[in-house]
C-alpha positions in Angstrom: 72.9 75.1 144.0 72.7 74.3 140.3 71.7 77.9 138.5 69.1 75.8 136.5 67.2 74.7 139.7 63.9 76.1 140.5 62.2 76.9 144.0 58.8 77.8 144.9 58.0 79.7 148.3 55.0 78.6 150.2 53.7 81.2 152.8 51.5 79.9 155.6 49.7 82.7 157.6 48.8 81.0 160.9 47.0 81.9 163.7 50.1 81.8 166.3 52.9 81.5 163.7 54.1 82.1 160.2 55.7 79.3 158.5 57.5 79.4 155.4 58.7 76.7 153.1 60.8 75.9 149.5 59.6 73.6 147.6 61.7 72.5 144.4 60.6 71.7 141.2 59.6 68.2 141.8 57.3 69.2 144.4 59.7 68.2 147.5 60.4 70.4 150.1 63.9 71.5 150.6 63.9 73.9 153.5 61.2 75.3 156.0 61.4 78.2 158.6 58.9 79.7 161.1 58.0 82.2 163.7 55.8 82.6 166.2 53.8 85.7 167.8 51.0 86.3 169.9 47.6 87.4 169.5 46.1 90.3 171.5 43.1 90.1 173.6 42.3 94.0 174.6 38.9 92.9 175.8 37.4 89.3 177.3 36.3 87.4 174.1 38.3 89.7 171.4 41.3 88.2 169.0 43.5 90.9 167.4 46.9 91.3 165.9 48.4 94.0 164.6 49.5 93.1 160.8 53.0 94.5 161.0 53.6 91.7 163.5 52.6 89.2 160.4 55.1 91.3 158.1 58.1 91.2 160.4 57.6 87.4 161.1 57.9 87.0 157.1 61.0 88.9 156.9 62.3 87.0 159.9 61.2 83.7 158.5 62.4 83.9 155.4 65.9 85.3 156.4 66.2 81.8 158.1 65.9 80.1 154.5 69.2 79.5 152.7 70.1 82.4 150.7 71.1 80.6 147.6 67.6 78.6 147.4 65.7 82.0 148.1 67.2 83.8 144.7 66.1 80.6 143.0 62.3 81.1 143.9 59.9 81.6 141.0 56.7 81.7 142.5 55.0 82.5 145.6 51.6 80.8 146.9 49.8 81.5 150.1 47.7 79.4 152.6 46.0 81.4 155.2 44.1 81.1 158.5 40.4 81.5 157.5 37.7 83.4 158.4 38.7 87.0 160.5 39.1 90.2 158.4 41.6 92.8 157.6 39.7 96.4 157.1 42.1 98.4 154.7 42.3 101.6 152.8 42.5 101.9 148.9 46.3 101.2 149.3 45.9 97.9 151.3 46.9 99.9 154.5 45.2 98.2 157.6 43.1 100.6 159.4 42.9 98.6 162.3 44.3 95.6 163.9 43.1 92.5 162.1 40.1 90.5 163.8 40.9 86.9 163.9 39.0 83.5 163.9 39.0 83.1 167.7 37.0 86.3 168.1 33.6 85.9 169.7 32.4 89.5 170.3 30.0 89.5 167.4 27.9 86.4 168.7 25.1 88.2 169.3 24.7 89.1 166.1 24.7 85.8 164.2 20.5 86.1 164.0 20.9 87.8 160.5 21.9 84.1 159.1 19.1 82.5 160.9 16.6 82.4 157.9 19.3 82.0 155.3 19.3 78.1 154.3 20.1 78.8 150.7 23.0 81.1 150.8 26.0 81.8 153.4 24.1 80.2 156.6 24.0 76.8 154.6 27.1 76.4 156.3 27.6 76.8 160.0 28.4 80.6 160.9 30.4 81.2 163.8 31.1 84.5 165.4 34.8 85.2 164.2 34.0 84.9 160.4 34.5 88.2 158.5 30.5 88.4 158.3 29.9 88.5 161.8 32.9 90.7 162.6 32.2 93.6 159.7 28.5 93.9 161.2 29.8 94.4 164.7 32.8 97.1 162.9 29.6 98.9 161.7 27.7 99.2 164.4 30.7 99.9 166.9 33.4 101.5 164.8 31.3 103.3 162.3 33.9 106.0 161.4 36.7 103.4 160.5 34.2 101.4 158.5 33.2 104.5 156.5 36.8 105.1 155.6 37.8 101.7 154.8 38.2 100.4 151.1 38.5 96.6 151.3 37.4 94.1 153.7 40.3 91.4 153.1 40.9 87.9 154.1 44.4 87.4 156.3 46.4 86.1 153.1 45.2 88.3 151.1 46.0 91.4 152.8 49.6 89.6 152.9 49.5 89.1 149.0 48.6 92.8 148.7 51.4 93.9 150.9 54.1 91.6 148.7 52.8 93.3 145.5 53.2 97.1 146.5 49.0 97.3 146.7 49.1 96.5 143.0 45.7 96.9 141.7 45.5 93.0 140.3 46.6 91.9 143.9 43.3 92.9 145.1 41.4 89.6 144.5 39.8 86.7 146.7 39.6 83.0 145.9 36.7 80.9 146.1 38.1 78.4 149.3 38.6 81.3 151.6 35.5 83.6 150.5 33.0 80.7 151.1 34.1 80.5 154.8 33.0 84.3 155.6 29.4 83.7 156.0 29.3 86.3 152.9 29.4 83.8 150.3 27.5 81.0 148.8 28.9 77.6 149.6 30.6 78.1 145.8 32.6 81.1 147.0 30.4 83.9 144.7 30.0 86.9 146.9 26.1 86.7 148.0 25.3 90.4 147.3 22.0 90.2 148.3 22.8 89.4 152.0 25.6 91.9 151.8 23.0 94.6 150.8 20.8 93.1 153.8 23.4 93.6 156.4 24.2 96.7 155.1 27.7 96.5 154.3 29.3 98.1 151.2 29.5 95.4 148.4 33.1 97.6 147.3 34.4 96.0 150.4 34.7 92.7 148.5 37.7 91.8 146.2 36.8 90.2 142.7 37.5 86.3 142.9 40.4 84.9 141.3 41.4 81.0 141.3 43.8 79.6 144.1 46.3 78.8 141.2 46.0 82.3 139.3 48.9 85.1 139.1 47.7 87.7 141.2 50.2 90.3 141.1 53.9 90.2 141.0 56.5 90.7 143.9 57.4 94.5 144.4 61.0 95.4 144.7 60.6 96.4 148.1 59.5 93.6 149.4 61.6 91.1 147.3 64.9 93.0 149.2 63.0 92.5 152.8 62.5 88.7 151.7 65.9 87.9 149.5 63.8 86.6 146.6 63.8 88.2 142.8 61.8 90.9 142.1 59.1 90.6 140.0 58.1 86.9 140.8 54.6 85.5 140.2 52.3 86.1 143.5 49.7 83.0 143.4 46.0 84.1 144.6 46.5 81.3 147.3 43.8 79.5 149.4 42.6 78.9 153.1 44.7 76.9 155.3 42.5 73.7 155.3 42.1 73.7 151.5 46.1 74.0 151.1 46.7 71.3 153.6 44.4 69.1 151.5 46.3 69.9 148.2 49.8 69.4 149.9 48.7 66.3 151.5 47.6 64.7 147.7 44.0 64.2 148.6 42.5 64.4 144.6 39.8 61.6 144.3 36.4 61.9 145.4 35.9 60.4 148.6 39.3 61.1 149.7 39.6 61.8 153.4 41.9 63.9 156.1 41.9 64.0 159.7 44.3 66.6 161.5 44.5 67.1 165.1 46.0 69.9 167.2 44.1 72.3 169.4 41.2 71.4 167.3 40.4 68.7 165.2 39.4 68.6 161.2 38.3 65.5 159.4 37.8 66.7 155.6 36.6 64.5 152.5 37.2 65.6 149.1 34.2 65.7 146.3 34.0 66.3 142.8 30.4 68.0 143.1 28.6 70.0 145.8 28.3 68.1 148.9 24.8 68.0 150.4 24.1 70.4 152.9 24.0 68.7 156.7 23.7 70.6 159.6 27.0 70.7 161.5 29.2 70.4 158.3 30.9 72.6 156.4 31.0 72.6 152.6 33.6 74.7 150.9 35.6 74.8 147.7 38.9 73.3 147.0 42.1 75.0 146.3 42.2 73.1 143.0 38.2 74.5 142.0 36.6 71.0 143.6 35.0 70.4 146.7 35.2 69.0 150.2 33.0 68.5 153.3 34.6 68.9 156.5 33.6 68.3 160.3 35.3 70.8 162.5 36.0 70.0 166.0 37.1 72.5 168.5 37.9 70.1 171.6 40.9 67.9 170.4 44.1 69.2 171.9 42.5 71.9 174.2 40.6 69.1 175.8 43.2 66.9 176.4 45.7 69.7 177.9 43.1 70.7 180.5 42.3 67.2 181.3 46.4 66.6 181.7 46.6 70.0 183.7 43.8 68.7 186.1 45.3 65.8 186.9 48.9 66.8 187.1 50.7 65.1 184.8 53.2 65.9 182.0 52.5 64.5 178.6 54.9 61.4 178.7 53.4 60.4 181.5 49.8 60.9 180.7 50.5 58.9 177.9 51.8 55.9 179.8 49.4 55.9 182.7 46.7 56.3 180.1 47.5 53.5 177.8 48.1 51.1 180.4 44.8 51.7 182.6 42.2 49.3 181.6 39.1 51.3 180.3 36.2 51.6 182.8 32.9 50.5 181.9 31.0 53.4 183.5 33.4 56.2 183.3 33.1 59.2 180.5 34.4 62.2 179.6 32.8 64.5 177.5 35.3 66.8 176.0 32.9 70.1 175.1 34.7 72.2 177.4 34.3 75.1 174.9 31.2 74.3 173.3 31.4 72.4 169.8 30.8 73.2 166.2 30.5 69.8 164.2 28.5 67.9 164.4 26.1 69.6 167.0 26.2 73.2 166.7 26.4 73.9 170.4 28.2 76.8 171.8 26.4 76.2 175.2 28.1 72.0 175.3 30.0 71.5 178.7 32.1 68.5 179.6 33.9 66.6 182.1 33.9 63.2 183.9 30.9 61.1 184.2 30.0 57.7 186.1 33.6 58.0 187.9 33.8 55.5 190.7 35.8 55.3 193.9 38.2 52.9 192.4 39.3 54.8 189.1 42.8 55.8 189.2 44.3 58.9 187.5 45.2 56.9 184.6 41.5 55.8 184.0 40.9 59.3 184.3 43.3 60.3 181.5 42.3 57.2 179.5 38.6 58.3 179.6 39.6 61.5 178.2 41.3 60.4 175.1 38.5 58.3 174.5 36.2 61.1 174.9 38.1 63.1 172.4 38.1 60.1 169.7 34.5 59.7 170.4 34.0 63.5 169.5 35.8 63.0 166.8 33.8 59.8 165.7 30.7 61.8 165.7 32.0 64.3 163.3 33.1 61.4 161.0 29.4 59.9 161.3 27.9 63.2 160.1 30.5 63.0 157.0 29.6 59.6 156.3 25.7 59.9 156.6 25.7 62.9 154.3 27.2 60.4 151.8 24.5 58.4 151.8 22.8 58.3 148.4 19.4 59.7 149.0 18.0 57.5 145.9 19.0 53.9 147.2 19.9 54.4 150.9 23.4 53.5 150.1 27.0 54.7 151.0 28.4 56.2 147.7 32.1 55.3 148.8 32.9 54.5 152.7 35.2 56.6 154.3 37.4 53.5 155.2 40.9 55.4 154.9 42.0 58.7 156.5 45.3 60.3 156.0 46.4 61.6 159.1 48.4 64.8 159.6 48.8 67.3 162.9 51.0 67.5 165.7 48.5 65.8 167.9 48.8 62.3 166.5 52.2 61.1 166.7 51.7 58.7 169.5 51.0 55.0 168.3 48.8 54.2 171.2 47.0 57.2 170.5 46.7 56.7 166.7 45.5 52.9 167.4 42.7 54.2 169.8 41.6 56.5 167.0 41.8 54.1 164.2 39.7 51.6 166.8 37.0 54.2 167.5 36.9 55.8 164.1 36.5 52.5 162.2 39.0 53.7 159.8 42.8 52.8 158.7 44.8 55.7 159.5 47.8 56.4 156.9 50.5 59.4 158.1 51.5 61.7 155.8 55.1 62.1 155.0 55.0 66.0 154.8 54.6 67.7 158.2 54.1 71.2 156.5 50.8 70.2 154.3 49.6 73.7 153.9 52.8 75.6 153.3 53.5 73.0 150.6 49.9 73.2 149.3 50.7 77.3 149.0 54.0 76.7 147.3 52.3 74.3 144.7 50.1 77.1 144.2 53.0 79.3 143.7 54.4 76.8 141.1 51.1 76.8 139.5 50.5 80.6 138.9 53.8 81.0 137.5 53.3 78.0 135.1 55.2 75.5 136.1 53.0 72.7 136.8 48.9 72.7 135.7 46.7 72.2 138.4 45.7 68.5 136.9 49.2 67.6 137.5 49.8 67.8 141.1 48.2 65.0 142.1 51.0 62.7 140.5 53.4 64.8 143.2 51.3 63.4 146.4 53.6 63.0 149.1 54.1 59.3 150.6 51.9 57.7 153.4 52.5 55.5 155.6 50.0 53.1 157.2 50.0 53.6 161.2 47.4 51.8 162.7 44.4 49.6 161.1 40.9 49.4 162.9 40.3 46.6 165.4 36.8 45.3 166.2 35.9 45.9 170.1 32.5 45.6 171.1 33.1 47.2 174.6 34.5 50.1 172.7 31.6 50.5 170.5 29.0 50.1 173.8 31.0 53.0 175.5 30.7 55.1 172.1 26.9 54.6 172.3 26.9 55.5 175.9 29.0 58.5 175.4 26.7 60.2 172.6 23.8 59.1 175.0 25.5 61.2 177.9 26.0 64.5 175.3 22.1 64.5 174.8 21.3 64.1 178.3 23.7 66.6 179.6 22.8 69.2 176.8 19.4 69.9 178.6 21.5 71.1 181.5 23.2 73.8 179.7 20.3 75.4 177.6 21.6 77.9 174.8 22.5 81.4 175.9 
């Protein structure tokens, strides 16, 4: 490698793995590596991890990158799983395992947000967010809480560790803070709510822009990673806004669909999106906004259906898309409750309307359709939120979705998604969008790019599906929505 070349390291601290990527001075990914880890569930409903597991994964992942490429790193950026919390002392040492977003132990403590229509609760509040988790800690681990100095988001803890606990590294960014249930939608800490909950205001780090320089790489961390000491550390952002940045979303109304275990549809906005029940409105990594529908029953529901029907994945696709759609059979994918657009933790699912002549393939096809319909319900909520209150017209139609995530590769599944969503799908030529977005923030922090220059580095996208008119499919979607409403009454909220 030419000594004049420059690299930027992106670190994506995920729920089940840590990924690193090296991006060059043109924004092109040059190398990538990842290391998986497991979460701990010491009690039902708990989701924790020893933060040293993250640290070891980072060292191992960086060791898999080319040594000469690591030597050219000039900036490091961070993408992190959102929600959750790491409670630390003044030196950034974790006082207990990190508590993560799938954790539900604080479910009974969400009442504190019910009447907060102007602050944190103008976004949906989930038990795995920092606010409810910290409320649980205060009540159940009071000695640990009393000795804590900081309550950090996961990626912020990692940056502090890399900076050697330098004071300038103890910051939070608006894109992560606004998803804690302790901040206004613009990311500013809601100090009145924090006081009402009895949480110490000192726990919450000052805010800095996602692309700001927030410390430099300490010498011992540099040796562990094989990266030059003194490299600038960007503040970073949450994984969803980093994925949007890495995917090249920048115009008002740009939309991204990601599918994996769950699914997210986000739409960028220049101004604050309107508050809508069941939708999130958060700050972006670039300082703008996005509205988001977050559906938790995508890959998880398809995996359950595949298992129940004793399919391997290849045969599941073959049989499902060879089978004719049933005019009566429907599948509600709400196996673990649902977030957008229903905010319904008690929602349940399964097949309805099955007949004696329905085949295994027809059952699997209904599962694919049901998941697509659930995504459509989230997209419809986003579309409705963009209708102008002044003239009743749609501000801008969501007619194209950029497509990312490992759960949307099969072309038959992509076509079904396009038909159900009524939108063109363009697959992004960037398999590691969140990690790339983190690396770009590293480049901004060290002065290689300005934030407004990143749009020119957007990755290419390939059109993979165009929506087709299908009146029968539209009727099945209408029946799906009706069935959800009817079944909902069978399972009242706990």
